[in-house]
mmCIF file of the N, C-alpha and C atoms, coordinates in Angstrom:
data_MODEL
# 
_entry.id   MODEL 
# 
loop_
_atom_site.group_PDB 
_atom_site.id 
_atom_site.type_symbol 
_atom_site.label_atom_id 
_atom_site.label_alt_id 
_atom_site.label_comp_id 
_atom_site.label_asym_id 
_atom_site.label_entity_id 
_atom_site.label_seq_id 
_atom_site.pdbx_PDB_ins_code 
_atom_site.Cartn_x 
_atom_site.Cartn_y 
_atom_site.Cartn_z 
_atom_site.occupancy 
_atom_site.B_iso_or_equiv 
_atom_site.pdbx_formal_charge 
_atom_site.auth_seq_id 
_atom_site.auth_comp_id 
_atom_site.auth_asym_id 
_atom_site.auth_atom_id 
_atom_site.pdbx_PDB_model_num 
ATOM 1   N N  . UNK A 1 1  ? 28.210  -17.732 -1.674  1.00 0.00 ? 1  UNK A N  1 
ATOM 2   C CA . UNK A 1 1  ? 27.256  -18.647 -0.885  1.00 0.00 ? 1  UNK A CA 1 
ATOM 3   C C  . UNK A 1 1  ? 25.980  -17.763 -0.753  1.00 0.00 ? 1  UNK A C  1 
ATOM 4   N N  . UNK A 1 2  ? 24.768  -18.288 -1.394  1.00 0.00 ? 2  UNK A N  1 
ATOM 5   C CA . UNK A 1 2  ? 23.623  -17.648 -1.448  1.00 0.00 ? 2  UNK A CA 1 
ATOM 6   C C  . UNK A 1 2  ? 22.985  -17.832 0.072   1.00 0.00 ? 2  UNK A C  1 
ATOM 7   N N  . UNK A 1 3  ? 22.323  -16.755 0.445   1.00 0.00 ? 3  UNK A N  1 
ATOM 8   C CA . UNK A 1 3  ? 21.782  -16.712 1.782   1.00 0.00 ? 3  UNK A CA 1 
ATOM 9   C C  . UNK A 1 3  ? 20.303  -16.854 1.642   1.00 0.00 ? 3  UNK A C  1 
ATOM 10  N N  . UNK A 1 4  ? 19.563  -17.712 2.438   1.00 0.00 ? 4  UNK A N  1 
ATOM 11  C CA . UNK A 1 4  ? 17.920  -17.881 2.384   1.00 0.00 ? 4  UNK A CA 1 
ATOM 12  C C  . UNK A 1 4  ? 17.455  -16.705 2.807   1.00 0.00 ? 4  UNK A C  1 
ATOM 13  N N  . UNK A 1 5  ? 16.307  -16.309 2.233   1.00 0.00 ? 5  UNK A N  1 
ATOM 14  C CA . UNK A 1 5  ? 15.588  -15.227 2.486   1.00 0.00 ? 5  UNK A CA 1 
ATOM 15  C C  . UNK A 1 5  ? 14.918  -15.538 3.851   1.00 0.00 ? 5  UNK A C  1 
ATOM 16  N N  . UNK A 1 6  ? 15.023  -14.735 4.865   1.00 0.00 ? 6  UNK A N  1 
ATOM 17  C CA . UNK A 1 6  ? 14.572  -14.962 6.054   1.00 0.00 ? 6  UNK A CA 1 
ATOM 18  C C  . UNK A 1 6  ? 12.980  -14.705 5.990   1.00 0.00 ? 6  UNK A C  1 
ATOM 19  N N  . UNK A 1 7  ? 12.045  -15.572 6.727   1.00 0.00 ? 7  UNK A N  1 
ATOM 20  C CA . UNK A 1 7  ? 10.786  -15.458 6.677   1.00 0.00 ? 7  UNK A CA 1 
ATOM 21  C C  . UNK A 1 7  ? 10.392  -14.143 7.442   1.00 0.00 ? 7  UNK A C  1 
ATOM 22  N N  . UNK A 1 8  ? 9.546   -13.350 6.889   1.00 0.00 ? 8  UNK A N  1 
ATOM 23  C CA . UNK A 1 8  ? 9.089   -12.197 7.385   1.00 0.00 ? 8  UNK A CA 1 
ATOM 24  C C  . UNK A 1 8  ? 8.419   -12.361 8.900   1.00 0.00 ? 8  UNK A C  1 
ATOM 25  N N  . UNK A 1 9  ? 8.740   -11.270 9.544   1.00 0.00 ? 9  UNK A N  1 
ATOM 26  C CA . UNK A 1 9  ? 8.054   -11.529 11.151  1.00 0.00 ? 9  UNK A CA 1 
ATOM 27  C C  . UNK A 1 9  ? 6.488   -11.025 10.833  1.00 0.00 ? 9  UNK A C  1 
ATOM 28  N N  . UNK A 1 10 ? 5.656   -11.783 11.249  1.00 0.00 ? 10 UNK A N  1 
ATOM 29  C CA . UNK A 1 10 ? 4.224   -11.502 11.226  1.00 0.00 ? 10 UNK A CA 1 
ATOM 30  C C  . UNK A 1 10 ? 3.651   -10.666 12.448  1.00 0.00 ? 10 UNK A C  1 
ATOM 31  N N  . UNK A 1 11 ? 3.020   -9.676  12.207  1.00 0.00 ? 11 UNK A N  1 
ATOM 32  C CA . UNK A 1 11 ? 2.428   -8.873  13.155  1.00 0.00 ? 11 UNK A CA 1 
ATOM 33  C C  . UNK A 1 11 ? 0.939   -8.970  13.045  1.00 0.00 ? 11 UNK A C  1 
ATOM 34  N N  . UNK A 1 12 ? 0.421   -9.195  14.292  1.00 0.00 ? 12 UNK A N  1 
ATOM 35  C CA . UNK A 1 12 ? -1.156  -9.417  14.289  1.00 0.00 ? 12 UNK A CA 1 
ATOM 36  C C  . UNK A 1 12 ? -1.790  -7.892  14.252  1.00 0.00 ? 12 UNK A C  1 
ATOM 37  N N  . UNK A 1 13 ? -2.816  -7.709  13.359  1.00 0.00 ? 13 UNK A N  1 
ATOM 38  C CA . UNK A 1 13 ? -3.231  -6.459  13.044  1.00 0.00 ? 13 UNK A CA 1 
ATOM 39  C C  . UNK A 1 13 ? -4.867  -6.453  12.894  1.00 0.00 ? 13 UNK A C  1 
ATOM 40  N N  . UNK A 1 14 ? -5.412  -5.492  13.381  1.00 0.00 ? 14 UNK A N  1 
ATOM 41  C CA . UNK A 1 14 ? -6.879  -5.716  13.311  1.00 0.00 ? 14 UNK A CA 1 
ATOM 42  C C  . UNK A 1 14 ? -7.252  -4.528  12.049  1.00 0.00 ? 14 UNK A C  1 
ATOM 43  N N  . UNK A 1 15 ? -8.078  -5.081  11.290  1.00 0.00 ? 15 UNK A N  1 
ATOM 44  C CA . UNK A 1 15 ? -8.554  -4.228  10.265  1.00 0.00 ? 15 UNK A CA 1 
ATOM 45  C C  . UNK A 1 15 ? -10.045 -4.328  10.167  1.00 0.00 ? 15 UNK A C  1 
ATOM 46  N N  . UNK A 1 16 ? -10.635 -3.317  9.410   1.00 0.00 ? 16 UNK A N  1 
ATOM 47  C CA . UNK A 1 16 ? -12.201 -3.267  9.310   1.00 0.00 ? 16 UNK A CA 1 
ATOM 48  C C  . UNK A 1 16 ? -12.432 -3.567  7.904   1.00 0.00 ? 16 UNK A C  1 
ATOM 49  N N  . UNK A 1 17 ? -13.134 -4.556  7.591   1.00 0.00 ? 17 UNK A N  1 
ATOM 50  C CA . UNK A 1 17 ? -13.383 -4.790  6.165   1.00 0.00 ? 17 UNK A CA 1 
ATOM 51  C C  . UNK A 1 17 ? -14.949 -4.890  5.712   1.00 0.00 ? 17 UNK A C  1 
ATOM 52  N N  . UNK A 1 18 ? -15.274 -4.662  4.451   1.00 0.00 ? 18 UNK A N  1 
ATOM 53  C CA . UNK A 1 18 ? -16.701 -4.769  4.287   1.00 0.00 ? 18 UNK A CA 1 
ATOM 54  C C  . UNK A 1 18 ? -17.170 -6.091  4.469   1.00 0.00 ? 18 UNK A C  1 
ATOM 55  N N  . UNK A 1 19 ? -18.163 -6.150  5.223   1.00 0.00 ? 19 UNK A N  1 
ATOM 56  C CA . UNK A 1 19 ? -18.586 -7.701  5.730   1.00 0.00 ? 19 UNK A CA 1 
ATOM 57  C C  . UNK A 1 19 ? -19.033 -8.487  4.506   1.00 0.00 ? 19 UNK A C  1 
ATOM 58  N N  . UNK A 1 20 ? -19.583 -7.654  3.367   1.00 0.00 ? 20 UNK A N  1 
ATOM 59  C CA . UNK A 1 20 ? -19.765 -8.605  2.355   1.00 0.00 ? 20 UNK A CA 1 
ATOM 60  C C  . UNK A 1 20 ? -18.496 -9.172  1.552   1.00 0.00 ? 20 UNK A C  1 
ATOM 61  N N  . UNK A 1 21 ? -17.590 -8.458  1.516   1.00 0.00 ? 21 UNK A N  1 
ATOM 62  C CA . UNK A 1 21 ? -16.144 -9.022  1.138   1.00 0.00 ? 21 UNK A CA 1 
ATOM 63  C C  . UNK A 1 21 ? -15.604 -10.005 1.714   1.00 0.00 ? 21 UNK A C  1 
ATOM 64  N N  . UNK A 1 22 ? -15.886 -9.971  3.191   1.00 0.00 ? 22 UNK A N  1 
ATOM 65  C CA . UNK A 1 22 ? -15.391 -11.021 4.172   1.00 0.00 ? 22 UNK A CA 1 
ATOM 66  C C  . UNK A 1 22 ? -16.000 -12.242 3.837   1.00 0.00 ? 22 UNK A C  1 
ATOM 67  N N  . UNK A 1 23 ? -17.444 -12.416 3.864   1.00 0.00 ? 23 UNK A N  1 
ATOM 68  C CA . UNK A 1 23 ? -18.079 -13.618 3.563   1.00 0.00 ? 23 UNK A CA 1 
ATOM 69  C C  . UNK A 1 23 ? -17.949 -14.099 2.102   1.00 0.00 ? 23 UNK A C  1 
ATOM 70  N N  . UNK A 1 24 ? -17.779 -13.160 1.167   1.00 0.00 ? 24 UNK A N  1 
ATOM 71  C CA . UNK A 1 24 ? -17.381 -13.753 -0.168  1.00 0.00 ? 24 UNK A CA 1 
ATOM 72  C C  . UNK A 1 24 ? -16.026 -14.387 -0.354  1.00 0.00 ? 24 UNK A C  1 
ATOM 73  N N  . UNK A 1 25 ? -15.166 -13.910 0.379   1.00 0.00 ? 25 UNK A N  1 
ATOM 74  C CA . UNK A 1 25 ? -13.809 -14.288 0.444   1.00 0.00 ? 25 UNK A CA 1 
ATOM 75  C C  . UNK A 1 25 ? -13.781 -15.674 1.148   1.00 0.00 ? 25 UNK A C  1 
ATOM 76  N N  . UNK A 1 26 ? -14.495 -15.743 2.265   1.00 0.00 ? 26 UNK A N  1 
ATOM 77  C CA . UNK A 1 26 ? -14.754 -17.064 3.065   1.00 0.00 ? 26 UNK A CA 1 
ATOM 78  C C  . UNK A 1 26 ? -15.311 -18.018 2.185   1.00 0.00 ? 26 UNK A C  1 
ATOM 79  N N  . UNK A 1 27 ? -16.333 -17.569 1.461   1.00 0.00 ? 27 UNK A N  1 
ATOM 80  C CA . UNK A 1 27 ? -17.077 -18.612 0.410   1.00 0.00 ? 27 UNK A CA 1 
ATOM 81  C C  . UNK A 1 27 ? -16.220 -19.208 -0.614  1.00 0.00 ? 27 UNK A C  1 
ATOM 82  N N  . UNK A 1 28 ? -15.246 -18.381 -1.102  1.00 0.00 ? 28 UNK A N  1 
ATOM 83  C CA . UNK A 1 28 ? -14.362 -18.684 -2.178  1.00 0.00 ? 28 UNK A CA 1 
ATOM 84  C C  . UNK A 1 28 ? -13.100 -19.430 -1.576  1.00 0.00 ? 28 UNK A C  1 
ATOM 85  N N  . UNK A 1 29 ? -12.736 -19.441 -0.273  1.00 0.00 ? 29 UNK A N  1 
ATOM 86  C CA . UNK A 1 29 ? -11.560 -20.214 0.331   1.00 0.00 ? 29 UNK A CA 1 
ATOM 87  C C  . UNK A 1 29 ? -10.368 -19.053 0.166   1.00 0.00 ? 29 UNK A C  1 
ATOM 88  N N  . UNK A 1 30 ? -10.604 -17.823 -0.094  1.00 0.00 ? 30 UNK A N  1 
ATOM 89  C CA . UNK A 1 30 ? -9.488  -16.867 -0.033  1.00 0.00 ? 30 UNK A CA 1 
ATOM 90  C C  . UNK A 1 30 ? -8.914  -16.591 1.476   1.00 0.00 ? 30 UNK A C  1 
ATOM 91  N N  . UNK A 1 31 ? -7.533  -16.821 1.417   1.00 0.00 ? 31 UNK A N  1 
ATOM 92  C CA . UNK A 1 31 ? -6.734  -16.392 2.594   1.00 0.00 ? 31 UNK A CA 1 
ATOM 93  C C  . UNK A 1 31 ? -6.893  -14.785 2.609   1.00 0.00 ? 31 UNK A C  1 
ATOM 94  N N  . UNK A 1 32 ? -7.727  -14.361 3.553   1.00 0.00 ? 32 UNK A N  1 
ATOM 95  C CA . UNK A 1 32 ? -7.784  -12.715 3.818   1.00 0.00 ? 32 UNK A CA 1 
ATOM 96  C C  . UNK A 1 32 ? -6.565  -12.239 3.932   1.00 0.00 ? 32 UNK A C  1 
ATOM 97  N N  . UNK A 1 33 ? -5.672  -12.881 4.998   1.00 0.00 ? 33 UNK A N  1 
ATOM 98  C CA . UNK A 1 33 ? -4.402  -12.445 5.322   1.00 0.00 ? 33 UNK A CA 1 
ATOM 99  C C  . UNK A 1 33 ? -3.396  -12.232 4.331   1.00 0.00 ? 33 UNK A C  1 
ATOM 100 N N  . UNK A 1 34 ? -3.384  -13.109 3.314   1.00 0.00 ? 34 UNK A N  1 
ATOM 101 C CA . UNK A 1 34 ? -2.399  -13.073 2.387   1.00 0.00 ? 34 UNK A CA 1 
ATOM 102 C C  . UNK A 1 34 ? -2.974  -11.992 1.269   1.00 0.00 ? 34 UNK A C  1 
ATOM 103 N N  . UNK A 1 35 ? -4.397  -12.207 1.172   1.00 0.00 ? 35 UNK A N  1 
ATOM 104 C CA . UNK A 1 35 ? -5.138  -11.037 0.013   1.00 0.00 ? 35 UNK A CA 1 
ATOM 105 C C  . UNK A 1 35 ? -4.763  -9.688  0.647   1.00 0.00 ? 35 UNK A C  1 
ATOM 106 N N  . UNK A 1 36 ? -4.865  -9.483  1.776   1.00 0.00 ? 36 UNK A N  1 
ATOM 107 C CA . UNK A 1 36 ? -4.734  -8.188  2.437   1.00 0.00 ? 36 UNK A CA 1 
ATOM 108 C C  . UNK A 1 36 ? -3.268  -7.771  2.264   1.00 0.00 ? 36 UNK A C  1 
ATOM 109 N N  . UNK A 1 37 ? -2.346  -8.651  2.568   1.00 0.00 ? 37 UNK A N  1 
ATOM 110 C CA . UNK A 1 37 ? -0.792  -8.560  2.484   1.00 0.00 ? 37 UNK A CA 1 
ATOM 111 C C  . UNK A 1 37 ? -0.326  -8.150  0.980   1.00 0.00 ? 37 UNK A C  1 
ATOM 112 N N  . UNK A 1 38 ? -1.070  -8.801  0.055   1.00 0.00 ? 38 UNK A N  1 
ATOM 113 C CA . UNK A 1 38 ? -0.902  -8.674  -1.347  1.00 0.00 ? 38 UNK A CA 1 
ATOM 114 C C  . UNK A 1 38 ? -1.386  -7.261  -1.767  1.00 0.00 ? 38 UNK A C  1 
ATOM 115 N N  . UNK A 1 39 ? -2.581  -6.810  -1.291  1.00 0.00 ? 39 UNK A N  1 
ATOM 116 C CA . UNK A 1 39 ? -3.047  -5.565  -1.720  1.00 0.00 ? 39 UNK A CA 1 
ATOM 117 C C  . UNK A 1 39 ? -2.265  -4.649  -0.980  1.00 0.00 ? 39 UNK A C  1 
ATOM 118 N N  . UNK A 1 40 ? -1.707  -4.608  0.134   1.00 0.00 ? 40 UNK A N  1 
ATOM 119 C CA . UNK A 1 40 ? -1.034  -3.605  0.805   1.00 0.00 ? 40 UNK A CA 1 
ATOM 120 C C  . UNK A 1 40 ? 0.326   -3.411  0.173   1.00 0.00 ? 40 UNK A C  1 
ATOM 121 N N  . UNK A 1 41 ? 1.071   -4.642  -0.178  1.00 0.00 ? 41 UNK A N  1 
ATOM 122 C CA . UNK A 1 41 ? 2.296   -4.483  -0.964  1.00 0.00 ? 41 UNK A CA 1 
ATOM 123 C C  . UNK A 1 41 ? 2.117   -3.833  -2.376  1.00 0.00 ? 41 UNK A C  1 
ATOM 124 N N  . UNK A 1 42 ? 1.095   -3.982  -2.874  1.00 0.00 ? 42 UNK A N  1 
ATOM 125 C CA . UNK A 1 42 ? 0.808   -3.317  -4.124  1.00 0.00 ? 42 UNK A CA 1 
ATOM 126 C C  . UNK A 1 42 ? 0.687   -1.928  -4.006  1.00 0.00 ? 42 UNK A C  1 
ATOM 127 N N  . UNK A 1 43 ? -0.121  -1.451  -2.997  1.00 0.00 ? 43 UNK A N  1 
ATOM 128 C CA . UNK A 1 43 ? -0.267  -0.049  -2.720  1.00 0.00 ? 43 UNK A CA 1 
ATOM 129 C C  . UNK A 1 43 ? 0.908   0.606   -2.401  1.00 0.00 ? 43 UNK A C  1 
ATOM 130 N N  . UNK A 1 44 ? 1.733   -0.048  -1.359  1.00 0.00 ? 44 UNK A N  1 
ATOM 131 C CA . UNK A 1 44 ? 2.942   0.462   -1.214  1.00 0.00 ? 44 UNK A CA 1 
ATOM 132 C C  . UNK A 1 44 ? 3.823   0.707   -2.483  1.00 0.00 ? 44 UNK A C  1 
ATOM 133 N N  . UNK A 1 45 ? 3.948   -0.376  -3.309  1.00 0.00 ? 45 UNK A N  1 
ATOM 134 C CA . UNK A 1 45 ? 4.787   -0.192  -4.450  1.00 0.00 ? 45 UNK A CA 1 
ATOM 135 C C  . UNK A 1 45 ? 4.121   0.974   -5.235  1.00 0.00 ? 45 UNK A C  1 
ATOM 136 N N  . UNK A 1 46 ? 2.883   1.102   -5.514  1.00 0.00 ? 46 UNK A N  1 
ATOM 137 C CA . UNK A 1 46 ? 2.306   2.345   -6.219  1.00 0.00 ? 46 UNK A CA 1 
ATOM 138 C C  . UNK A 1 46 ? 2.662   3.600   -5.800  1.00 0.00 ? 46 UNK A C  1 
ATOM 139 N N  . UNK A 1 47 ? 2.561   3.749   -4.302  1.00 0.00 ? 47 UNK A N  1 
ATOM 140 C CA . UNK A 1 47 ? 2.818   5.060   -3.904  1.00 0.00 ? 47 UNK A CA 1 
ATOM 141 C C  . UNK A 1 47 ? 4.244   5.407   -3.953  1.00 0.00 ? 47 UNK A C  1 
ATOM 142 N N  . UNK A 1 48 ? 5.248   4.436   -3.780  1.00 0.00 ? 48 UNK A N  1 
ATOM 143 C CA . UNK A 1 48 ? 6.565   4.637   -3.947  1.00 0.00 ? 48 UNK A CA 1 
ATOM 144 C C  . UNK A 1 48 ? 6.893   5.172   -5.405  1.00 0.00 ? 48 UNK A C  1 
ATOM 145 N N  . UNK A 1 49 ? 6.247   4.619   -6.355  1.00 0.00 ? 49 UNK A N  1 
ATOM 146 C CA . UNK A 1 49 ? 6.399   4.695   -7.916  1.00 0.00 ? 49 UNK A CA 1 
ATOM 147 C C  . UNK A 1 49 ? 5.775   6.243   -7.970  1.00 0.00 ? 49 UNK A C  1 
ATOM 148 N N  . UNK A 1 50 ? 4.751   6.625   -7.511  1.00 0.00 ? 50 UNK A N  1 
ATOM 149 C CA . UNK A 1 50 ? 4.130   7.997   -7.578  1.00 0.00 ? 50 UNK A CA 1 
ATOM 150 C C  . UNK A 1 50 ? 5.062   9.123   -6.956  1.00 0.00 ? 50 UNK A C  1 
ATOM 151 N N  . UNK A 1 51 ? 5.604   8.718   -5.736  1.00 0.00 ? 51 UNK A N  1 
ATOM 152 C CA . UNK A 1 51 ? 6.605   9.649   -5.175  1.00 0.00 ? 51 UNK A CA 1 
ATOM 153 C C  . UNK A 1 51 ? 7.716   9.756   -5.913  1.00 0.00 ? 51 UNK A C  1 
ATOM 154 N N  . UNK A 1 52 ? 8.369   8.646   -6.301  1.00 0.00 ? 52 UNK A N  1 
ATOM 155 C CA . UNK A 1 52 ? 9.874   8.873   -7.292  1.00 0.00 ? 52 UNK A CA 1 
ATOM 156 C C  . UNK A 1 52 ? 9.458   9.581   -8.495  1.00 0.00 ? 52 UNK A C  1 
ATOM 157 N N  . UNK A 1 53 ? 8.421   9.315   -9.113  1.00 0.00 ? 53 UNK A N  1 
ATOM 158 C CA . UNK A 1 53 ? 8.143   10.332  -10.342 1.00 0.00 ? 53 UNK A CA 1 
ATOM 159 C C  . UNK A 1 53 ? 7.871   11.750  -9.855  1.00 0.00 ? 53 UNK A C  1 
ATOM 160 N N  . UNK A 1 54 ? 7.248   12.110  -8.789  1.00 0.00 ? 54 UNK A N  1 
ATOM 161 C CA . UNK A 1 54 ? 6.927   13.430  -8.425  1.00 0.00 ? 54 UNK A CA 1 
ATOM 162 C C  . UNK A 1 54 ? 8.368   14.258  -8.018  1.00 0.00 ? 54 UNK A C  1 
ATOM 163 N N  . UNK A 1 55 ? 9.147   13.313  -7.320  1.00 0.00 ? 55 UNK A N  1 
ATOM 164 C CA . UNK A 1 55 ? 10.637  13.826  -6.962  1.00 0.00 ? 55 UNK A CA 1 
ATOM 165 C C  . UNK A 1 55 ? 11.433  13.975  -8.064  1.00 0.00 ? 55 UNK A C  1 
ATOM 166 N N  . UNK A 1 56 ? 11.233  13.383  -9.206  1.00 0.00 ? 56 UNK A N  1 
ATOM 167 C CA . UNK A 1 56 ? 12.255  13.255  -10.261 1.00 0.00 ? 56 UNK A CA 1 
ATOM 168 C C  . UNK A 1 56 ? 11.630  13.914  -11.458 1.00 0.00 ? 56 UNK A C  1 
ATOM 169 N N  . UNK A 1 57 ? 10.410  14.569  -11.334 1.00 0.00 ? 57 UNK A N  1 
ATOM 170 C CA . UNK A 1 57 ? 9.721   15.153  -12.517 1.00 0.00 ? 57 UNK A CA 1 
ATOM 171 C C  . UNK A 1 57 ? 10.336  16.191  -13.126 1.00 0.00 ? 57 UNK A C  1 
ATOM 172 N N  . UNK A 1 58 ? 11.118  16.972  -12.493 1.00 0.00 ? 58 UNK A N  1 
ATOM 173 C CA . UNK A 1 58 ? 11.878  18.052  -13.237 1.00 0.00 ? 58 UNK A CA 1 
ATOM 174 C C  . UNK A 1 58 ? 12.951  17.272  -14.107 1.00 0.00 ? 58 UNK A C  1 
ATOM 175 N N  . UNK A 1 59 ? 13.701  16.459  -13.414 1.00 0.00 ? 59 UNK A N  1 
ATOM 176 C CA . UNK A 1 59 ? 14.690  15.913  -14.189 1.00 0.00 ? 59 UNK A CA 1 
ATOM 177 C C  . UNK A 1 59 ? 14.203  15.134  -15.569 1.00 0.00 ? 59 UNK A C  1 
ATOM 178 N N  . UNK A 1 60 ? 13.148  14.516  -15.428 1.00 0.00 ? 60 UNK A N  1 
ATOM 179 C CA . UNK A 1 60 ? 12.719  13.787  -16.467 1.00 0.00 ? 60 UNK A CA 1 
ATOM 180 C C  . UNK A 1 60 ? 11.979  14.595  -17.514 1.00 0.00 ? 60 UNK A C  1 
ATOM 181 N N  . UNK A 1 61 ? 11.305  15.792  -17.230 1.00 0.00 ? 61 UNK A N  1 
ATOM 182 C CA . UNK A 1 61 ? 11.025  16.662  -18.061 1.00 0.00 ? 61 UNK A CA 1 
ATOM 183 C C  . UNK A 1 61 ? 12.173  17.402  -18.906 1.00 0.00 ? 61 UNK A C  1 
ATOM 184 N N  . UNK A 1 62 ? 13.204  17.562  -18.053 1.00 0.00 ? 62 UNK A N  1 
ATOM 185 C CA . UNK A 1 62 ? 14.510  18.266  -18.652 1.00 0.00 ? 62 UNK A CA 1 
ATOM 186 C C  . UNK A 1 62 ? 15.034  17.190  -19.715 1.00 0.00 ? 62 UNK A C  1 
ATOM 187 N N  . UNK A 1 63 ? 15.204  16.141  -19.311 1.00 0.00 ? 63 UNK A N  1 
ATOM 188 C CA . UNK A 1 63 ? 15.596  14.988  -20.169 1.00 0.00 ? 63 UNK A CA 1 
ATOM 189 C C  . UNK A 1 63 ? 14.900  14.949  -21.564 1.00 0.00 ? 63 UNK A C  1 
ATOM 190 N N  . UNK A 1 64 ? 13.434  14.802  -21.328 1.00 0.00 ? 64 UNK A N  1 
ATOM 191 C CA . UNK A 1 64 ? 12.553  14.847  -22.466 1.00 0.00 ? 64 UNK A CA 1 
ATOM 192 C C  . UNK A 1 64 ? 12.778  15.911  -23.430 1.00 0.00 ? 64 UNK A C  1 
ATOM 193 N N  . UNK A 1 65 ? 12.783  17.214  -22.849 1.00 0.00 ? 65 UNK A N  1 
ATOM 194 C CA . UNK A 1 65 ? 12.984  18.461  -23.745 1.00 0.00 ? 65 UNK A CA 1 
ATOM 195 C C  . UNK A 1 65 ? 14.383  18.315  -24.418 1.00 0.00 ? 65 UNK A C  1 
ATOM 196 N N  . UNK A 1 66 ? 15.366  17.985  -23.786 1.00 0.00 ? 66 UNK A N  1 
ATOM 197 C CA . UNK A 1 66 ? 16.567  17.785  -24.374 1.00 0.00 ? 66 UNK A CA 1 
ATOM 198 C C  . UNK A 1 66 ? 16.500  16.915  -25.824 1.00 0.00 ? 66 UNK A C  1 
ATOM 199 N N  . UNK A 1 67 ? 15.842  15.702  -25.587 1.00 0.00 ? 67 UNK A N  1 
ATOM 200 C CA . UNK A 1 67 ? 15.845  14.677  -26.571 1.00 0.00 ? 67 UNK A CA 1 
ATOM 201 C C  . UNK A 1 67 ? 14.907  15.171  -27.695 1.00 0.00 ? 67 UNK A C  1 
ATOM 202 N N  . UNK A 1 68 ? 13.837  16.008  -27.227 1.00 0.00 ? 68 UNK A N  1 
ATOM 203 C CA . UNK A 1 68 ? 12.831  16.713  -28.268 1.00 0.00 ? 68 UNK A CA 1 
ATOM 204 C C  . UNK A 1 68 ? 13.902  17.739  -29.076 1.00 0.00 ? 68 UNK A C  1 
ATOM 205 N N  . UNK A 1 69 ? 14.800  18.601  -28.723 1.00 0.00 ? 69 UNK A N  1 
ATOM 206 C CA . UNK A 1 69 ? 15.374  19.366  -29.123 1.00 0.00 ? 69 UNK A CA 1 
ATOM 207 C C  . UNK A 1 69 ? 16.620  18.961  -30.155 1.00 0.00 ? 69 UNK A C  1 
ATOM 208 N N  . UNK A 1 70 ? 17.307  17.828  -29.552 1.00 0.00 ? 70 UNK A N  1 
ATOM 209 C CA . UNK A 1 70 ? 18.563  17.523  -29.872 1.00 0.00 ? 70 UNK A CA 1 
ATOM 210 C C  . UNK A 1 70 ? 18.514  15.929  -30.322 1.00 0.00 ? 70 UNK A C  1 
ATOM 211 N N  . UNK A 1 71 ? 17.536  15.255  -30.128 1.00 0.00 ? 71 UNK A N  1 
ATOM 212 C CA . UNK A 1 71 ? 17.660  13.740  -30.625 1.00 0.00 ? 71 UNK A CA 1 
ATOM 213 C C  . UNK A 1 71 ? 18.146  12.919  -29.387 1.00 0.00 ? 71 UNK A C  1 
ATOM 214 N N  . UNK A 1 72 ? 18.270  11.625  -29.731 1.00 0.00 ? 72 UNK A N  1 
ATOM 215 C CA . UNK A 1 72 ? 18.765  10.855  -28.694 1.00 0.00 ? 72 UNK A CA 1 
ATOM 216 C C  . UNK A 1 72 ? 20.415  10.972  -28.682 1.00 0.00 ? 72 UNK A C  1 
ATOM 217 N N  . UNK A 1 73 ? 20.879  10.825  -27.520 1.00 0.00 ? 73 UNK A N  1 
ATOM 218 C CA . UNK A 1 73 ? 22.314  10.828  -27.567 1.00 0.00 ? 73 UNK A CA 1 
ATOM 219 C C  . UNK A 1 73 ? 22.891  9.764   -28.161 1.00 0.00 ? 73 UNK A C  1 
ATOM 220 N N  . UNK A 1 74 ? 24.010  9.490   -28.778 1.00 0.00 ? 74 UNK A N  1 
ATOM 221 C CA . UNK A 1 74 ? 24.567  8.550   -29.409 1.00 0.00 ? 74 UNK A CA 1 
ATOM 222 C C  . UNK A 1 74 ? 23.545  7.842   -30.309 1.00 0.00 ? 74 UNK A C  1 
ATOM 223 N N  . UNK A 1 75 ? 22.714  8.355   -30.974 1.00 0.00 ? 75 UNK A N  1 
ATOM 224 C CA . UNK A 1 75 ? 21.623  7.725   -31.916 1.00 0.00 ? 75 UNK A CA 1 
ATOM 225 C C  . UNK A 1 75 ? 22.363  7.149   -33.100 1.00 0.00 ? 75 UNK A C  1 
ATOM 226 N N  . UNK A 1 76 ? 23.475  7.836   -33.345 1.00 0.00 ? 76 UNK A N  1 
ATOM 227 C CA . UNK A 1 76 ? 24.198  7.406   -34.769 1.00 0.00 ? 76 UNK A CA 1 
ATOM 228 C C  . UNK A 1 76 ? 24.755  6.129   -34.641 1.00 0.00 ? 76 UNK A C  1 
ATOM 229 N N  . UNK A 1 77 ? 24.824  5.596   -33.090 1.00 0.00 ? 77 UNK A N  1 
ATOM 230 C CA . UNK A 1 77 ? 25.634  4.118   -33.040 1.00 0.00 ? 77 UNK A CA 1 
ATOM 231 C C  . UNK A 1 77 ? 24.380  3.175   -33.021 1.00 0.00 ? 77 UNK A C  1 
ATOM 232 N N  . UNK A 1 78 ? 23.164  3.515   -33.044 1.00 0.00 ? 78 UNK A N  1 
ATOM 233 C CA . UNK A 1 78 ? 22.094  2.576   -32.874 1.00 0.00 ? 78 UNK A CA 1 
ATOM 234 C C  . UNK A 1 78 ? 21.988  1.674   -34.260 1.00 0.00 ? 78 UNK A C  1 
ATOM 235 N N  . UNK A 1 79 ? 21.838  0.334   -33.939 1.00 0.00 ? 79 UNK A N  1 
ATOM 236 C CA . UNK A 1 79 ? 21.802  -0.690  -34.959 1.00 0.00 ? 79 UNK A CA 1 
ATOM 237 C C  . UNK A 1 79 ? 20.469  -0.833  -35.606 1.00 0.00 ? 79 UNK A C  1 
ATOM 238 N N  . UNK A 1 80 ? 19.506  -0.239  -35.018 1.00 0.00 ? 80 UNK A N  1 
ATOM 239 C CA . UNK A 1 80 ? 18.190  -0.346  -35.329 1.00 0.00 ? 80 UNK A CA 1 
ATOM 240 C C  . UNK A 1 80 ? 17.431  0.688   -35.728 1.00 0.00 ? 80 UNK A C  1 
# 
């Protein structure tokens, strides 16, 4: 049975934003809370990706060097 995803708990937060951006967002009918949340989610995702790449840099480089020297493992079984 599939479970419904629970609604996230909202936390009131004070932020300081460029007043020109705030006015323009209001004029365009942009929900600033949703926009800020989307931007924060994107920034978190990008930072997690950057950290993962840094943490795994040596393994990735090692794997790439192996492929450069020896070719792809199981390449003879590729159909394309």
